[in-house]
Each structure stands twice: as structure tokens, then as C-alpha cells.
py3Dmol code that shows the C-alpha trace and the ligand (Angstrom):
import py3Dmol

protein = """\
ATOM      1  CA  MET A   1      89.161 136.233 116.558  1.00  0.00           C
ATOM      2  CA  THR A   2      89.463 133.092 118.479  1.00  0.00           C
ATOM      3  CA  LYS A   3      89.697 129.857 116.786  1.00  0.00           C
ATOM      4  CA  LYS A   4      87.615 127.354 118.576  1.00  0.00           C
ATOM      5  CA  THR A   5      89.869 124.835 120.079  1.00  0.00           C
ATOM      6  CA  LYS A   6      89.695 121.571 118.308  1.00  0.00           C
ATOM      7  CA  LYS A   7      86.259 120.352 119.065  1.00  0.00           C
ATOM      8  CA  GLN A   8      86.492 116.673 119.522  1.00  0.00           C
ATOM      9  CA  THR A   9      87.752 115.877 116.117  1.00  0.00           C
ATOM     10  CA  SER A  10      89.150 112.673 117.373  1.00  0.00           C
ATOM     11  CA  LYS A  11      86.135 110.647 118.254  1.00  0.00           C
ATOM     12  CA  LYS A  12      88.123 107.962 119.964  1.00  0.00           C
ATOM     13  CA  GLN A  13      89.445 106.050 117.081  1.00  0.00           C
ATOM     14  CA  ASN A  14      89.796 102.652 118.537  1.00  0.00           C
ATOM     15  CA  SER A  15      91.215  99.881 116.515  1.00  0.00           C
ATOM     16  CA  GLU A  16      87.666  98.649 116.126  1.00  0.00           C
ATOM     17  CA  LYS A  17      86.980 101.566 113.808  1.00  0.00           C
ATOM     18  CA  LEU A  18      86.124  99.764 110.680  1.00  0.00           C
ATOM     19  CA  THR A  19      86.818 100.414 107.108  1.00  0.00           C
ATOM     20  CA  PHE A  20      86.479  97.602 104.707  1.00  0.00           C
ATOM     21  CA  PRO A  21      89.437  97.348 102.380  1.00  0.00           C
ATOM     22  CA  ALA A  22      88.830  98.698  98.912  1.00  0.00           C
ATOM     23  CA  ASP A  23      89.059  95.302  97.293  1.00  0.00           C
ATOM     24  CA  LEU A  24      86.138  94.242  99.422  1.00  0.00           C
ATOM     25  CA  LEU A  25      84.160  97.404  98.971  1.00  0.00           C
ATOM     26  CA  ALA A  26      84.247  97.250  95.197  1.00  0.00           C
ATOM     27  CA  PRO A  27      82.248  94.010  94.898  1.00  0.00           C
ATOM     28  CA  ILE A  28      79.891  95.177  97.632  1.00  0.00           C
ATOM     29  CA  GLY A  29      79.296  98.357  95.678  1.00  0.00           C
ATOM     30  CA  ARG A  30      78.636  96.395  92.510  1.00  0.00           C
ATOM     31  CA  PHE A  31      76.243  94.180  94.413  1.00  0.00           C
ATOM     32  CA  PHE A  32      74.249  97.200  95.540  1.00  0.00           C
ATOM     33  CA  ILE A  33      74.182  98.677  92.064  1.00  0.00           C
ATOM     34  CA  GLU A  34      72.801  95.396  90.755  1.00  0.00           C
ATOM     35  CA  GLU A  35      70.296  95.263  93.573  1.00  0.00           C
ATOM     36  CA  GLU A  36      69.209  98.787  92.775  1.00  0.00           C
ATOM     37  CA  GLN A  37      68.569  97.842  89.157  1.00  0.00           C
ATOM     38  CA  LYS A  38      66.722  94.678  90.126  1.00  0.00           C
ATOM     39  CA  ILE A  39      64.473  96.534  92.517  1.00  0.00           C
ATOM     40  CA  LEU A  40      63.729  99.237  89.961  1.00  0.00           C
ATOM     41  CA  LYS A  41      62.813  96.575  87.435  1.00  0.00           C
ATOM     42  CA  LYS A  42      60.551  94.837  89.921  1.00  0.00           C
ATOM     43  CA  ILE A  43      58.805  98.091  90.730  1.00  0.00           C
ATOM     44  CA  ASN A  44      58.241  98.742  87.065  1.00  0.00           C
ATOM     45  CA  ASN A  45      56.858  95.256  86.538  1.00  0.00           C
ATOM     46  CA  LEU A  46      54.521  95.740  89.434  1.00  0.00           C
ATOM     47  CA  LYS A  47      53.343  99.019  88.033  1.00  0.00           C
ATOM     48  CA  GLU A  48      52.462  97.270  84.813  1.00  0.00           C
ATOM     49  CA  GLU A  49      50.759  94.435  86.620  1.00  0.00           C
ATOM     50  CA  ASP A  50      48.668  96.750  88.718  1.00  0.00           C
ATOM     51  CA  PRO A  51      45.079  96.237  87.578  1.00  0.00           C
ATOM     52  CA  PHE A  52      44.502  99.934  88.093  1.00  0.00           C
ATOM     53  CA  THR A  53      46.974 100.826  85.437  1.00  0.00           C
ATOM     54  CA  ASP A  54      45.295  98.501  82.963  1.00  0.00           C
ATOM     55  CA  PRO A  55      43.929 100.885  80.350  1.00  0.00           C
ATOM     56  CA  ALA A  56      41.106  98.449  79.573  1.00  0.00           C
ATOM     57  CA  ARG A  57      39.918  98.574  83.149  1.00  0.00           C
ATOM     58  CA  THR A  58      37.437 101.390  82.966  1.00  0.00           C
ATOM     59  CA  SER A  59      35.815  99.954  79.888  1.00  0.00           C
ATOM     60  CA  ASN A  60      35.273  96.446  81.202  1.00  0.00           C
ATOM     61  CA  ASN A  61      33.975  97.076  84.643  1.00  0.00           C
ATOM     62  CA  ALA A  62      32.073  93.837  84.523  1.00  0.00           C
ATOM     63  CA  SER A  63      30.938  92.514  87.880  1.00  0.00           C
ATOM     64  CA  PRO A  64      31.338  93.821  91.394  1.00  0.00           C
ATOM     65  CA  ASP A  65      33.305  90.668  92.098  1.00  0.00           C
ATOM     66  CA  ALA A  66      35.886  91.439  89.503  1.00  0.00           C
ATOM     67  CA  ASP A  67      36.033  94.911  90.903  1.00  0.00           C
ATOM     68  CA  ALA A  68      36.781  93.694  94.395  1.00  0.00           C
ATOM     69  CA  GLU A  69      39.432  91.419  93.055  1.00  0.00           C
ATOM     70  CA  GLU A  70      40.973  94.318  91.240  1.00  0.00           C
ATOM     71  CA  GLN A  71      40.871  96.378  94.357  1.00  0.00           C
ATOM     72  CA  PHE A  72      42.612  93.666  96.285  1.00  0.00           C
ATOM     73  CA  GLY A  73      45.162  93.141  93.579  1.00  0.00           C
ATOM     74  CA  HIS A  74      45.833  96.805  93.501  1.00  0.00           C
ATOM     75  CA  MET A  75      46.347  97.043  97.238  1.00  0.00           C
ATOM     76  CA  LYS A  76      48.609  94.043  97.352  1.00  0.00           C
ATOM     77  CA  ASN A  77      50.555  95.390  94.433  1.00  0.00           C
ATOM     78  CA  LYS A  78      50.941  98.768  96.107  1.00  0.00           C
ATOM     79  CA  ALA A  79      52.080  97.153  99.338  1.00  0.00           C
ATOM     80  CA  ILE A  80      54.793  95.211  97.563  1.00  0.00           C
ATOM     81  CA  GLN A  81      55.817  98.320  95.689  1.00  0.00           C
ATOM     82  CA  ASN A  82      56.136 100.231  98.930  1.00  0.00           C
ATOM     83  CA  GLN A  83      58.220  97.481 100.409  1.00  0.00           C
ATOM     84  CA  LEU A  84      60.494  97.530  97.405  1.00  0.00           C
ATOM     85  CA  ARG A  85      60.793 101.288  97.558  1.00  0.00           C
ATOM     86  CA  ARG A  86      61.854 101.143 101.171  1.00  0.00           C
ATOM     87  CA  ARG A  87      64.449  98.562 100.235  1.00  0.00           C
ATOM     88  CA  LEU A  88      65.577 100.696  97.341  1.00  0.00           C
ATOM     89  CA  ILE A  89      66.168 103.635  99.655  1.00  0.00           C
ATOM     90  CA  GLN A  90      68.112 101.395 101.980  1.00  0.00           C
ATOM     91  CA  VAL A  91      70.201  99.951  99.168  1.00  0.00           C
ATOM     92  CA  ARG A  92      71.012 103.427  97.906  1.00  0.00           C
ATOM     93  CA  LYS A  93      71.970 104.509 101.390  1.00  0.00           C
ATOM     94  CA  ALA A  94      74.273 101.549 101.725  1.00  0.00           C
ATOM     95  CA  LEU A  95      75.742 102.280  98.328  1.00  0.00           C
ATOM     96  CA  THR A  96      76.522 105.818  99.455  1.00  0.00           C
ATOM     97  CA  GLN A  97      78.221 104.382 102.503  1.00  0.00           C
ATOM     98  CA  VAL A  98      80.307 102.216 100.219  1.00  0.00           C
ATOM     99  CA  LYS A  99      81.233 105.221  98.100  1.00  0.00           C
ATOM    100  CA  ILE A 100      82.368 107.301 101.029  1.00  0.00           C
ATOM    101  CA  GLY A 101      84.176 104.340 102.489  1.00  0.00           C
ATOM    102  CA  LYS A 102      81.991 104.096 105.533  1.00  0.00           C
ATOM    103  CA  TYR A 103      80.211 100.908 104.704  1.00  0.00           C
ATOM    104  CA  GLY A 104      79.859  98.646 107.689  1.00  0.00           C
ATOM    105  CA  ALA A 105      79.922 101.440 110.226  1.00  0.00           C
ATOM    106  CA  CYS A 106      76.695 102.354 111.980  1.00  0.00           C
ATOM    107  CA  GLU A 107      75.441 105.722 110.769  1.00  0.00           C
ATOM    108  CA  LYS A 108      74.179 106.541 114.244  1.00  0.00           C
ATOM    109  CA  CYS A 109      76.940 105.513 116.592  1.00  0.00           C
ATOM    110  CA  ASP A 110      79.787 104.851 114.186  1.00  0.00           C
ATOM    111  CA  LYS A 111      80.358 101.452 115.626  1.00  0.00           C
ATOM    112  CA  LEU A 112      81.047  98.471 113.508  1.00  0.00           C
ATOM    113  CA  ILE A 113      77.901  96.692 112.418  1.00  0.00           C
ATOM    114  CA  ASP A 114      77.958  93.052 113.260  1.00  0.00           C
ATOM    115  CA  THR A 115      79.158  91.168 110.206  1.00  0.00           C
ATOM    116  CA  ASP A 116      76.570  88.488 110.851  1.00  0.00           C
ATOM    117  CA  ARG A 117      73.956  91.166 110.464  1.00  0.00           C
ATOM    118  CA  LEU A 118      75.557  92.387 107.257  1.00  0.00           C
ATOM    119  CA  MET A 119      75.576  88.873 105.863  1.00  0.00           C
ATOM    120  CA  ILE A 120      71.834  88.558 106.269  1.00  0.00           C
ATOM    121  CA  TYR A 121      71.032  92.169 105.584  1.00  0.00           C
ATOM    122  CA  PRO A 122      73.849  93.685 103.557  1.00  0.00           C
ATOM    123  CA  GLU A 123      72.127  97.029 103.113  1.00  0.00           C
ATOM    124  CA  ALA A 124      72.042  97.653 106.845  1.00  0.00           C
ATOM    125  CA  THR A 125      73.377 101.086 107.724  1.00  0.00           C
ATOM    126  CA  ILE A 126      72.727 101.031 111.432  1.00  0.00           C
ATOM    127  CA  CYS A 127      73.748  98.530 114.049  1.00  0.00           C
ATOM    128  CA  LEU A 128      71.360  96.338 115.968  1.00  0.00           C
ATOM    129  CA  ASP A 129      71.667  98.379 119.143  1.00  0.00           C
ATOM    130  CA  CYS A 130      70.652 101.555 117.373  1.00  0.00           C
ATOM    131  CA  LEU A 131      67.908  99.750 115.507  1.00  0.00           C
ATOM    132  CA  LYS A 132      66.464  98.552 118.786  1.00  0.00           C
ATOM    133  CA  LYS A 133      66.629 102.054 120.176  1.00  0.00           C
ATOM    134  CA  GLU A 134      64.879 103.418 117.115  1.00  0.00           C
ATOM    135  CA  GLU A 135      62.160 100.822 117.303  1.00  0.00           C
ATOM    136  CA  LYS A 136      61.627 101.557 120.943  1.00  0.00           C
ATOM    137  CA  ALA A 137      61.325 105.244 120.168  1.00  0.00           C
ATOM    138  CA  LYS A 138      58.718 104.522 117.524  1.00  0.00           C
ATOM    139  CA  LYS A 139      56.454 102.693 119.918  1.00  0.00           C
TER     140      LYS A 139
END
"""
ligand_1 = """\
1
ZN
Zn 74.755 102.052 116.125
"""
view = py3Dmol.view(width=600, height=400)
view.addModel(protein, "pdb")
view.setStyle({"model": 0}, {"cartoon": {"style": "trace"}})
view.addModel(ligand_1, "xyz")
view.setStyle({"model": 1}, {"stick": {}})
view.zoomTo()
view.show()
């Protein structure tokens, strides 16, 4: 029985290894929880506004025009909902990062995410370099 020799447990821990202090993480965590609630509320509102969920819809299928408008409204509504859902996933991801004390570190390369980026996009969980790589890979 051979114990595998320490396999790179120490991923070079430079001083740049970032962990936000707890007193900073707490408000960030609260911010994400609030965001999560806000997004959920927005999604619910959108669901209610969706002409397709209007129970009166089937009964008052008046003109083809109104129908097209409904169709458009529905599509726009769905698009916004999808956008919000993506954001929701991102916010939840970031919240998890906060909880495990890894907020601010890129989930791909472990490097510190630029704080300027976090200011604009607080729910970012990967750094710009990795984002660029990902986008390149998608194309
Ligand atoms: Zn990265």
C-alpha cells in the first residue's frame, strides 16, 4: 500500500491568493441574497405579464393583429426571463463562492478577479482572461 506522494497540494500560494476578509464577504453575501430575491420576483412578474399565461387569452382571440402582438410580447417576455434566469444562476454561483470563502477568485484559474470587473459585475466567478478563452472556444 503506497500512499501517493503529496500530489501538488500546494498550488503555488502566492501572496496574490485572494480571500476577502469576512467583514467584507458578509455584505457581499447579503447583496447576492437580495439580488436573488429581486430576480425571482422579476421572473414571477414576467410570468404573470406573459400574454400566454393570460387565462382570458384563448377566449378572446380577436384579430390576427392582436395575436401577433401577443406572440411578440410572449417572445420578448421569454427572452427577458431567460436573461434573468442566467443572471440568477450566476448570482447563486457567486453566493456559493462567498459561502465557501472563495469569492473573488476565478473558478477556472484561481487567480484574483480584477476588482474593477467585480465592481461592474459583482457576480463574476471567472476572470477576464478565462472569459475570453471561453468565448473563443465557443466560436
Ligand atoms: Zn481565470
